[in-house]
SEGU-680409 format. One line per 3 residues: number of its first residue (from 0); for each residue x, y, z of C-alpha. Coordinates in nm, 4 decimals. Each point is the difference from the previous one (the first is absolute). Layout:
! residues N
NUM> X/Y/Z; ...;
! end
This chain:
! residues 166
0> -0.0031/0.0482/-0.0233; 0.1174/0.2617/-0.0709; 0.0764/0.3346/0.2053;
3> -0.2413/0.1526/-0.1728; -0.2718/-0.2151/0.0616; 0.0948/-0.0243/0.3520;
6> -0.0714/0.3654/0.0290; -0.3376/0.0084/-0.2227; -0.1487/-0.2225/0.2444;
9> 0.1194/0.1446/0.2545; -0.0930/0.3447/-0.0652; -0.3863/-0.1601/-0.0838;
12> -0.0478/-0.2128/0.2713; 0.0602/0.3158/0.1788; -0.2733/0.2199/-0.2048;
15> -0.2478/-0.3024/0.1000; 0.0470/0.0251/0.3448; -0.0141/0.3719/0.0253;
18> -0.3572/-0.0212/-0.2289; -0.0823/-0.3159/0.2315; 0.0575/0.2255/0.2789;
21> -0.1905/0.2852/-0.1760; -0.3166/-0.2009/-0.0825; 0.0081/-0.1251/0.4160;
24> 0.0282/0.3757/0.0833; -0.3214/0.0402/-0.3247; -0.1413/0.0187/-0.3034;
27> 0.0286/0.3250/-0.0325; 0.3420/0.0612/0.1089; 0.0906/-0.3243/-0.1963;
30> -0.1558/0.2239/-0.3301; 0.1800/0.2976/0.0653; 0.3463/-0.1823/0.0560;
33> -0.0559/-0.0797/-0.3079; -0.1284/0.2715/-0.2080; 0.3505/0.1913/0.1767;
36> 0.1892/-0.2759/-0.1415; -0.0968/0.0293/-0.3103; 0.0372/0.3806/-0.0171;
39> 0.3599/-0.0335/0.1058; 0.0453/-0.2519/-0.2721; -0.1399/0.2073/-0.2091;
42> 0.1951/0.3009/0.0754; 0.3686/-0.2360/0.0484; -0.0344/-0.2609/-0.3302;
45> 0.0727/0.2934/-0.2257; 0.2588/0.1364/0.2184; 0.2064/-0.3324/0.0151;
48> -0.0382/-0.0696/-0.3290; 0.0886/0.3159/-0.1700; 0.3182/-0.0026/0.2428;
51> 0.0811/-0.3363/-0.1296; -0.0591/0.0933/-0.3578; 0.2276/0.3083/0.0826;
54> 0.2313/-0.2043/0.1893; 0.0985/-0.1857/-0.3610; -0.0114/0.2978/-0.2188;
57> 0.2822/0.2053/0.2662; 0.1723/-0.3084/-0.0615; 0.0039/0.0007/-0.3354;
60> 0.0637/0.3657/-0.0175; 0.3238/0.0233/0.2075; 0.2903/-0.0155/-0.0690;
63> 0.1252/-0.4247/0.1468; 0.3711/0.1793/0.0120; -0.1279/0.2839/0.2756;
66> -0.1604/-0.2331/0.1738; 0.2485/-0.2353/0.0262; 0.2772/0.2937/0.0956;
69> -0.1920/0.1589/0.2835; -0.1802/-0.3696/0.1674; 0.1703/-0.2337/-0.1528;
72> 0.0864/-0.3736/0.1539; 0.3697/0.2576/-0.0526; -0.0849/0.3436/0.1178;
75> 0.1184/-0.1545/0.3845; -0.1016/0.2354/0.2966; -0.0262/0.3137/-0.2986;
78> -0.2327/-0.1776/-0.1164; -0.1920/-0.0715/0.2850; 0.0520/0.3541/0.1467;
81> -0.1936/0.1389/-0.3715; -0.2595/-0.2491/0.0802; -0.0308/0.0868/0.3664;
84> -0.0941/0.4011/-0.1295; -0.1210/-0.1322/-0.2638; -0.2650/-0.1529/0.1976;
87> -0.0285/0.2756/0.2498; -0.1272/0.2545/-0.2556; -0.2114/-0.2387/-0.2398;
90> -0.3824/0.1689/0.0759; -0.2929/-0.2685/-0.0232; -0.1510/-0.2864/0.1212;
93> 0.1119/-0.3632/-0.0266; -0.1314/-0.0104/-0.3933; 0.2990/0.2443/-0.0298;
96> 0.2571/-0.1390/0.2442; -0.0364/-0.3312/-0.1101; -0.0691/0.1271/-0.3624;
99> 0.3370/0.1423/-0.0010; 0.2012/-0.3120/0.1836; -0.1453/-0.2019/-0.2531;
102> 0.1475/0.2066/-0.2925; 0.3268/0.0052/0.2476; 0.0517/-0.3599/-0.0190;
105> -0.1678/-0.0534/-0.3798; 0.2499/0.2126/-0.1311; 0.3162/-0.1759/0.2088;
108> -0.0418/0.1833/0.2821; 0.1986/-0.2478/0.2990; -0.2322/-0.1306/0.2624;
111> 0.1774/0.2029/0.3362; -0.0208/0.2664/-0.2572; -0.3669/-0.0216/0.0079;
114> -0.0588/-0.1309/0.3676; 0.1396/0.3521/0.1519; -0.1445/0.2194/-0.3246;
117> -0.3625/-0.2258/0.1362; 0.0790/0.0453/0.3880; 0.0794/0.3517/-0.0190;
120> -0.3333/0.0815/-0.2157; -0.1766/-0.1238/0.2588; 0.1726/0.1239/0.3207;
123> 0.0775/0.2971/-0.1447; -0.2160/0.1265/-0.3064; 0.0733/0.3975/0.1605;
126> -0.3159/0.1255/-0.1470; -0.1803/-0.2552/0.2158; 0.1926/0.1208/0.3232;
129> -0.1567/0.3809/-0.1176; -0.3259/-0.0663/-0.0951; -0.0947/-0.2939/0.2120;
132> 0.2351/-0.0602/0.3118; 0.0586/0.3637/0.1344; -0.3257/0.1119/-0.0133;
135> -0.1379/-0.2987/0.1709; 0.3023/-0.0545/0.2431; 0.2925/0.2710/0.1702;
138> 0.2519/0.0324/-0.2746; 0.2282/-0.0333/0.2275; -0.0979/-0.3246/0.0817;
141> -0.0413/-0.0489/-0.3953; 0.3868/0.0556/-0.0434; 0.1028/-0.1601/0.2526;
144> -0.1982/-0.3149/-0.1536; 0.1744/0.0613/-0.2901; 0.3286/0.0704/0.1645;
147> 0.0095/-0.4030/0.1239; -0.1404/-0.1374/-0.2818; 0.3218/0.1426/-0.2278;
150> 0.2016/-0.3311/0.0347; -0.3132/-0.2174/-0.1023; 0.0509/0.0394/-0.3817;
153> 0.4101/-0.0483/0.0309; -0.0964/-0.3065/0.2538; -0.2336/-0.1642/-0.2628;
156> 0.2307/0.0698/-0.2782; 0.2996/-0.1512/0.1970; -0.1989/-0.3321/0.0916;
159> -0.0643/-0.0079/-0.3874; 0.3306/0.0510/-0.0836; 0.1341/-0.2901/0.2316;
162> -0.2938/-0.3138/-0.0972; 0.0261/0.1025/-0.3793; -0.1639/0.0368/-0.2695;
165> -0.3746/-0.1166/-0.0151;
! end
């Protein structure tokens, strides 16, 4: 059994379990939750499709030499640092961040460098710090959280380098 199939089974089982719980709370709760889920699905699927198709276009347009030079497996720690800066500077949600990571992998980016990019994007996306975190939490706490999290992209890249190519 493949990992993708196992994940699908776990996810659909979770949906069924939560649906059963909603049904236990009443038919109205189940109906409202199905309606909300369907609307989320309708809103999100086009974005995911655009991100996936767009990443394919970007991978075809960007010269491979640029990706392999800056983020390739032979770029070493310079490539990791470049990836961390790029990850922190990348605006947008998962469709953007993961699509760019997929493009880098397709174009010859090294696994440690792409891992560093994705981890940095997840932890430090600068616009998210300014638009979401600071308005909800004290700025001093947000900057402290970012500073404490700074080693993680580098640590993830180092572990990926130690393990080797996936």
